[in-house]
C-alpha positions, 0 to 999 in steps of 0.5 A: 500500499505504501508503494501506491500512495508513493507512485501516486503522490510522486505522479501527483507531483509531478501534475502539480509542477506541471500546472505551476511551471504553466502559470508561470509561463503564462505570467511572462506571455505578452498580450497576445499577437499574430507575430513573429516575436510572439511566437518567439516568445512563447518558443523561448519560454522555459517554463512552458517546456518544464510545463509540458516535460512535467505533465508526460512524466505524470502522464506516464506514471499514470499509466503506470498505476493504472495498469498496475493498481485499482482505479477506485483506489488509486483516482480518489488519492490522485486528489493529492495534488490539491495538497501540493498546489495549495503549498505551491501556492503559498510558499512559491507563488506567494499567493495569500492562502486563507485558513479556510483553504488549509481547512479544506486541505486538511479535510482532503489528507483525512479522505486521502487516509480513509481511501488508503485504508 
């Protein structure tokens, strides 16, 4: 059971990293226009590349998880993404996260515990 939780947690971390890099990437985008300059800003946007790589890694790991474990257990455990996401929002993006969201994360952790039991 620990191996499954660790594998799903790693997959959730990859998916959270993909979204985090995407958030950072879109902040760097200029106002959209059909110009070569705009296209260059998109192509040379490294966080966008890292977002794609993280998403691919998460998807490959998810394929492994689906092949090896029961869907009814594995899929609910992907809610670990919410935990990683709110932590990244506060500590990396420096967003203000109110107590009610942390309470929600606590409830998700309790839910993950019951699903894994």
